[in-house]
N, C-alpha and C positions, 0 to 999 in steps of 0.2 A: 392792089394796083397803086403805083405812085402818081401823085397829082401835084399841081402847082396851085397854091391858095392865093387868091387875089388880095393884095394888100389894102385895097380900097373897100370892096363889098364883101369879101370873105368867101366868094364862090370858089368851088373847086373846079379846076380845069385840067384836062388831060395833058400829060407830059408831051411836050413838043409844040404846044400852042404859044404864040407870042403875045396875043392880046386876050383879055378876059372875055369869055363868051357871054357874060352877063352885063358888064358895064362898059366894056371896050377899052379899059385902061391897059397900058402895056404891063405885062407881067414881069415880076422879079424872078428870074430863073433860079435864084438861090433859095427860094421858098418851097423846095420840094419836100413832100411829106407823104406818109402812108394814108390812103383814103379810108373813109368810113367802111366801105365794103370789105377792105382787107382786115380791118380790126374786127368786124363782125365774124368774118371767116375764122380768124385766129381764136376768138372767144368760143365759137362753135366747136373748133377742134379741141380746145381745152375741156369743154363740157363733155365731148364725146369720149375723151381719154378717161375722164373721171368716171363716166358711166361704165366703161369697159372694165376699169379696175374694180368697181363695186360688183359687177357681174361675176368676175373671176373669184372674188372673195365669197360671194353668195354660193357659187357652185362648189367651192372648196368646202364650205361649211355643210352644205347638203350632202356632199360625198362622205365627209367624216361622220355625220349623223347616220348615214346609210350603213357604213361599215360597223359602227357601234351597235346598231340595231339588227344587223344581219347575224343571226345566231350561228355560232361555230358548230361544226359537226360533233354530235355527242361522242364522248369518249367511251371506250369499252363496249361490252356486249349489252344488248337490251335486257331489261329485267326479265327473269324467268317467271313462270306462273306460280311455281311452288317455293321460290326462294324465301319469301317472307315467312314461311313455315319451317323450311329446312334449316336455315341458318340459326335461329334461336334454339332449335332442338340439338344441333351439333354443339353449340356453345354450352348448353346445359350438360351434355355428355362429357365435354372436356373439363368443366369445372368439377364434376363429380369424380372424374378420373384423377385429377390433381389432388383432391382431398383424400382419395383412397390409395393414391400413389400407384395407380394402374397405368400400364403402357397403352395409350390410345393415340392413333393417328387419324386425322380428318383432313379432307380436301374440300376447299370451298371454291366453287367456280365463280368466274367474274359475273356471270348472269345472275347467280344466286345472291352474291354480295350486293349487286345493284338493286335487286328486288328488296333486300333487307333495308338498304339505305332509303329507298323510296318509301317503304312502309314506316320507317322509324323517324325520318327527318321531315318529310313533306306532309304538311297538315292542310286540311281544307281551309280555305280563306273565309273567316267568319264575316268579313266585310266585303263581300263580292262587289266589284265595281268601284271600290275605293281606290284612291291614288296613293297607295303605299307599296313598298317593295315586298313581294310575296314569292317564296320559293316554290317552283313548279316541278322541278326535276333535278336529280343529282345522280352522277355516275362516276365510276372509277375505271381506268384502264390500268391493270396491274402488270408490272414488268419486274425483272430480276432485281433491279436496284433503284427503280423509280416508279412513281405513280403519276398518272395524269388525272387531274380532278376537273370535272365539268359540271357546272350548275346552270340551270335555266331559271330565271326569275321573271317577274312581270311587274311593271309599274303602271297600274291601270291597264289599258290596252297595249302598252308598249312592251314588247319582249326584250329581255336583256340576258345574254349568256356570258358566263365567266369561265375561263380555262386557266389552270395553273399546272406547271410542271414541277414535281416535287421529288427531290432526291431523298432516299430513305436509307438510314444506317442504324445500327444498334450499338450503344455504348453503355457499359456497366449495367446490362440487363434491360435497358430502356430504349425505346425507339426514338430516334431523332429525325425530324422532318425539316429539310432545308428547301424552301420554295425557290424556284428559279423564275423563268419567264411567266408573266401574267398577261392575259388578253381579255378585253371586253369586246364581245362580238368577234370581229376579224382584226382588231387593232391592238398592238402591244401597248401596255400601260406603263408609263414612266413615273418615277419619283413619288411624291406624296399620294397620288391617286393609287399607285401600286400598293403602298403600305396600307391604305384604307381598305382596298379591295381584299387584300390578304387577311386583314383583321375580321372582315365580315365572313369570309369563308372559314377561317379558323373558329370563329364563334359558333357557326353551325355545327361543325364536327365535334366541338366540345360537349355536345349533347350525348355523344356515344361513350359515356363514362364506363359502362360495363364492358364494352368491347375493348377499350384501351387497357383496362385493368387485366382482362384475360390475356390479351396479347403479351403484355409485359411479364406475365407469370409463366408463359409457355417457354420452355427451354429451346424449342426448335420451331422456327418460323421461316419457311422457304417460299418466298414469292417467285413465281414463274410467269411466263407470258400467259395471261388469262386465268391463272390459277394461284391459289394460296394453300400450301400444304403445311400443316402444323402437327406437332407431336408433344405429348406430355412427358416424354422421357428423352434425355439427352443421349446422343449416340455414343 
């Protein structure tokens, strides 16, 4: 609210008064200014805007954290009960057939592959309750020319899932894997974080040295939806 300040006593008078309500001196109508009440209201409005901005930022951070910790749907079929036994047995038969140059064809189901990965890569946490990243689950969804990799880890009580789309091709007898989109939880991962996440996922799969060596020795590897068909003899 605009006021007129008395040039003698400094009292604030409402706009429209001719004489000071405090000392009675005639007011100088050119001394119009904003009253203290207006300034307080203006400051309060500024503080309210700052609080609103902080609230929006906080809600945004909470939503981002929620999406990061919200596990993505697991890829592929759930591990089978017998896969941890069946896959190593089939791998042994294939290695023997290669050495004897026998014609053997084997089919690996997605459920059996995921059971083998679970048994091979996931280890009991020796420091249960500790705050370090521990692999809890790993699965693949097999397609004709791509694989979706899904992992679930835990950092103490905090669950974290990773998903990567991987294009697969064979060059000079060796398989080449070209990672595409990467997600942590439900959020896509950009830039340096993507590179670091891919490095962690690659490091886990590097433990499968026998599996990679066998795949590269097989002349026929036909991935299909949910299946992997291999043969020791080229067509």
